[in-house]
C-alpha positions in Angstrom: 69.3 6.0 33.2 66.2 6.4 35.3 64.4 3.5 33.6 65.6 0.2 32.3 66.7 0.2 28.6 64.2 -2.0 26.7 65.7 -5.3 25.6 65.9 -6.3 21.9 63.7 -9.4 21.7 62.7 -9.5 18.0 64.5 -9.6 14.7 63.0 -8.8 11.3 64.1 -10.8 8.2 63.0 -9.0 5.0 62.6 -11.9 2.5 60.1 -10.6 -0.1 62.6 -9.8 -2.9 62.5 -11.6 -6.2 66.1 -12.8 -6.3 66.5 -12.0 -10.0 70.3 -12.3 -9.8 69.9 -16.0 -9.3 67.5 -16.8 -12.1 66.6 -19.5 -13.2 67.3 -21.1 -9.8 65.0 -18.6 -8.1 62.1 -18.9 -10.5 60.2 -21.3 -8.3 62.1 -21.1 -5.0 63.0 -18.2 -2.8 66.7 -17.1 -2.9 66.7 -17.2 0.9 66.3 -21.0 0.5 69.4 -21.5 -1.7 71.7 -23.9 0.2 75.0 -22.8 1.4 76.7 -26.2 1.7 73.6 -27.9 3.4 71.7 -25.1 5.1 69.5 -22.4 3.4 70.9 -18.9 3.5 68.2 -17.6 5.8 69.0 -20.2 8.4 72.5 -18.8 8.9 70.9 -15.5 9.8 68.3 -17.0 12.1 71.0 -19.0 13.9 73.0 -15.8 14.3 69.9 -14.1 15.9 69.5 -17.0 18.3 73.1 -17.1 19.3 72.8 -13.3 20.0 69.9 -13.9 22.4 67.0 -13.1 20.1 64.3 -15.9 19.7 61.4 -14.0 18.1 61.8 -13.9 14.4 59.5 -12.0 12.0 60.0 -12.9 8.4 58.6 -10.5 5.7 57.6 -12.7 2.8 55.9 -12.3 -0.5 54.3 -14.5 -3.1 56.1 -17.9 -3.8 57.9 -17.8 -0.4 56.0 -20.7 1.3 59.2 -22.8 1.2 60.6 -20.5 4.0 57.5 -21.1 6.1 57.7 -24.9 5.6 61.4 -24.9 6.5 60.8 -23.4 9.9 57.7 -25.5 10.5 57.4 -29.0 11.9 57.6 -31.7 9.3 55.7 -34.7 10.7 56.2 -36.9 7.6 59.9 -36.3 7.5 60.3 -36.8 11.3 58.3 -40.0 11.2 60.4 -41.4 8.3 63.7 -40.6 10.0 62.5 -42.0 13.3 61.4 -45.3 11.6 64.8 -45.5 10.0 66.6 -44.8 13.3 68.4 -41.7 11.8 68.6 -39.9 15.2 71.2 -37.3 14.2 69.2 -36.1 11.2 66.0 -36.2 13.2 67.6 -33.9 15.9 68.9 -31.6 13.1 65.5 -31.0 11.5 63.7 -30.8 14.9 66.1 -28.2 16.2 65.1 -25.9 13.2 61.4 -25.8 14.2 62.1 -25.8 17.9 64.7 -23.0 18.0 62.5 -20.0 17.3 59.1 -18.3 17.6 58.4 -17.3 14.1 55.8 -15.0 12.6 55.2 -14.1 8.9 54.0 -10.8 7.4 53.2 -10.5 3.7 54.7 -7.7 1.7 52.4 -7.6 -1.3 54.9 -5.9 -3.5 58.6 -5.4 -3.0 58.7 -1.6 -2.3 62.1 -1.4 -0.7 63.8 -2.3 2.5 62.2 0.6 4.4 58.8 -0.6 3.4 59.6 -4.2 4.4 60.7 -3.1 7.9 57.5 -1.0 8.2 55.4 -4.0 7.5 56.6 -5.5 10.9 55.4 -2.5 12.9 52.3 -4.1 14.4 54.3 -7.2 15.5 57.2 -5.1 16.9 55.3 -2.5 18.8 57.1 0.2 20.8 60.4 -1.6 21.3 63.8 -1.9 19.7 64.5 -4.7 17.3 67.1 -6.2 15.0 67.1 -6.4 11.2 69.0 -9.2 9.4 69.4 -9.4 5.6 70.1 -13.0 4.9 72.0 -12.2 1.7 74.8 -11.0 4.0 76.3 -14.2 5.6 78.7 -13.2 8.4 81.2 -15.6 9.8 82.3 -14.2 13.2 83.5 -15.6 16.5 81.0 -13.3 18.3 77.9 -13.1 16.2 77.6 -9.8 14.3 74.1 -9.1 15.8 75.5 -9.7 19.3 78.3 -7.2 18.6 75.6 -4.6 17.6 73.5 -5.4 20.6 76.4 -4.8 23.0 76.7 -1.3 21.5 72.9 -0.7 21.7 72.9 -1.8 25.4 75.7 0.6 26.2 74.4 3.7 24.3 70.6 3.0 24.1 70.6 4.1 20.4 70.3 2.6 16.9 73.4 0.8 15.6 74.2 -0.3 12.0 77.0 -2.7 10.9 79.8 -1.2 8.9 82.6 -2.6 6.8 85.3 -1.0 4.7 84.7 -1.5 0.9 86.9 -0.8 -2.1 86.1 2.4 -4.0 85.2 0.6 -7.2 82.1 -1.0 -5.6 81.1 1.7 -3.1 78.3 2.9 -5.3 76.4 -0.4 -4.5 76.0 0.6 -0.8 74.7 3.1 1.7 77.9 4.9 2.9 78.4 6.8 6.1 80.0 10.1 7.0 81.1 9.3 10.6 83.5 10.2 13.3 85.3 7.5 15.3 84.7 7.4 19.1 86.6 5.6 21.7 84.9 2.5 23.1 86.5 -0.3 25.2 89.9 1.2 24.5 89.5 1.0 20.7 89.2 4.0 18.4 88.8 2.4 15.0 85.7 0.2 15.4 82.8 2.4 16.7 81.6 5.6 14.9 79.0 8.2 15.6 77.2 8.8 12.3 76.9 12.3 11.0 75.3 11.6 7.6 74.5 8.8 5.1 74.5 8.6 1.4 72.7 5.9 -0.6 74.8 4.5 -3.5 77.1 7.5 -4.0 79.5 7.8 -7.0 83.0 6.8 -5.9 84.3 10.4 -6.1 81.4 11.6 -3.9 81.5 8.9 -1.2 82.0 10.5 2.2 84.1 7.5 3.4 84.9 3.9 2.6 82.6 2.7 5.3 79.5 1.0 4.0 76.4 -0.2 5.8 75.8 -3.9 5.4 72.8 -6.1 6.4 72.7 -5.9 10.2 70.8 -3.3 12.2 69.6 -2.7 15.7 66.8 0.0 15.4 64.8 1.9 18.0 61.0 2.1 17.4 61.2 5.8 16.2 62.4 4.4 12.9 58.8 3.5 12.0 57.7 7.2 12.1 60.8 8.1 10.0 60.0 5.5 7.3 56.5 7.0 7.1 57.9 10.5 6.9 60.2 9.9 3.9 59.4 10.1 0.2 60.0 7.0 -2.0 63.4 7.1 -3.6 64.7 5.4 -6.8 62.4 2.9 -8.3 59.5 4.2 -6.1 61.0 2.3 -3.1 61.2 3.4 0.5 64.9 3.2 1.3 65.9 2.3 4.9 69.0 4.5 4.5 66.7 7.5 3.8 64.7 6.7 7.0 67.9 6.5 9.0 68.9 9.9 7.7 65.6 11.2 8.9 66.0 9.6 12.3 69.5 11.1 12.6 67.9 14.6 12.8 66.5 13.8 16.2 68.4 10.7 17.5 72.0 9.6 17.5 72.9 6.6 15.4 76.1 4.6 15.8 78.0 2.4 13.3 80.1 -0.5 14.3 82.9 -1.9 12.1 82.2 -5.4 13.2 84.7 -8.2 13.6 84.3 -11.1 11.2 84.1 -12.0 7.5 81.0 -11.0 5.4 80.0 -12.8 2.2 77.6 -11.2 -0.2 75.6 -14.4 -0.9 73.1 -12.3 -3.0 75.8 -12.2 -5.7 76.8 -15.3 -7.6 80.6 -14.8 -7.0 80.0 -14.0 -3.4 77.8 -17.1 -3.1 80.5 -19.3 -4.6 83.2 -17.9 -2.3 81.0 -18.5 0.7 80.3 -22.1 -0.4 84.0 -22.9 -0.7 85.0 -21.3 2.6 82.2 -22.7 4.6 82.8 -26.1 3.2 86.5 -25.9 4.1 85.6 -25.1 7.7 83.4 -28.2 8.1 84.9 -30.9 10.2 83.1 -33.6 8.1 84.0 -32.2 4.7 86.9 -29.8 5.0 89.8 -32.2 4.7 88.5 -34.1 1.7 87.4 -30.9 0.0 90.8 -29.3 0.6 92.5 -32.3 -1.0 90.1 -32.2 -3.9 90.7 -28.5 -4.5 94.5 -29.1 -4.5 94.1 -31.5 -7.4 92.5 -28.9 -9.6 94.7 -27.3 -12.3 93.9 -23.7 -11.7 
């Protein structure tokens, strides 16, 4: 390449949705702040971005989302209290939250779809590539999922979406790709060049069992594509439709990432994630495992 590939420095976190699947818990608090063990959902995504080398976070918020802003802000009263009680570990824990990122907030006045949420970040992103993280999708992986996508972006210089195989009976909840596998690093079953995408297809019409989940690395041309598409179902601008539009002029890759994904936007998925994350904790895992073994299931 004759010029250096621009580096991904920013990640967008759409967080303006209403979280109706978790009512009444989300009536007065954002679903992104629901605790998974002892950390809010959105913090898992933010830490994934940081561990992938991204420190500029743009959170797309809406009404009633100030708890997210407070969480990533400095809490003088809390810090003073912990300091006076000599609780150094807890003090370091909450300080690290506000110290670890540069965060900006953009309001999305009404939730008009994922494409619209991403478009709201255009002014702050500018003409550079960026990541998108949906905090409902909590991914436990040795190499952070976003880092896996960035490695592909840095090799091909093109947009990349995270893919996973999903069973036929739930495929109509996802954007699904029609894609051909390509050899990369000696493997042929992980990286795909995308030919087409279908938003929420019927099981018998799905082009594959590979669904797009909530991690993306996008080149800045996506903004023009979002502005070019018509609103889809529910009057929303779908990111999948914008990606299809982008596909006419630019290649897009899909990576079947390595790791476990939990759909924490769903009650059952949230419960599964809570149990599995608790079991992995050095301070809780053993006692929790013993407790679970006493249950008459």
